[in-house]
N, C-alpha and C positions, 0 to 999 in steps of 0.2 A: 167556605170562608165564613168566619163568625160575624155576627152582626156587630156593627160599631154603634155604641150608644155614647152620646156626649152632650154636653151643655155648651151652648154658644149664646152669648148675650142674654144670660139668665133664662134661656128657654131650652128645654130638654128635647132632643131629637133621637130617634131610633135608627136613622140612616142618613147618609150624606145626601141621597136623593130627596129625602123629606126636607132637609135644611135648604137645599137648592130651590126646591119648589116653593117653600115658604118665602124666601128672599128674592125669588124670581131671577135667579142667576143660572147660568149654564152648568149642568152637571158635568159634561164632558170637559169643559175648560177648568172647572174646579179640580177634577181628578188629574188633569194634565199639569196644573200648577203644583199640586201635591207631589206628583212623581218627578217632574223636571227640576223643581227647586227644593225638594226634600223638606217641605213645610207641613205644618199641621192643618187640619180641616179648617180651624178658625182663621188661620192666616190666609188660606186659599180663599175662603169666603170674603175676608176683608179685601183682598185684591179685587175680586169680582164686584163687590159692593162699593167700595170706596176708591177703587183704582189704586194706583201705585204712587207712593210719595218718596221723594228723595230725602237726604239728610237735612235739607233746608226747608222741608215741608211743602215743596212744590208738587202738585199732582200731575200725573201723566196717565194716559190710557194704557200704555204698554211699557215694558222694560226697554224695548228697542227705541221707542220714542224718547225715553229718559236718557239713554245712552247717546243718541244723536244730539240732544240738547246739551249734554256735558262734553261732547266731542271725544268719546272713547269708543272703541270697537265693542260691539255687542258681545262677541265671543269672549273678550277679556273680562267683561262684567260677569258673564255667566260662570266662568272659571273661578273668579274670585268669590262670587256669591256662594257657589257650591262648596268652596273650601272654608267658608265661615268668616270671611272678612266682613268688617262693618260696612254699612252703606257708603260712608264717607271714603273708606279705603277702596271699595269697589269702583267708585266713580272718579278716583284720582287718576291722572294721566300717566304718572311715572311708574317705574317698576317698584315693587314692594318685596320685602324679604319673604322667603318661603315660610309657610305656616303648616303645622301638623294639622291634619283633618280631625275634627271633633268626632 
């Protein structure tokens, strides 16, 4: 597997482990977020560092906690998030028209 070199917050890193160590976040959770939510290293580090924010700017520790707050099933949020819906659409209670995956 080739090494991943990237810049995050104006700092150059040669690996994800190095970035996780620098920001004191879990490497395992960062990789899990990248895999489960199909997001970049930077977005995964933001989740671990800043926690999760909804479309209104309210912070949550987990996506599940955010779903409970908004009263929607976690699985529905996951499916919508995976298919590229906006955060507002993911957290709406009603049914949404189907979207083509990006």
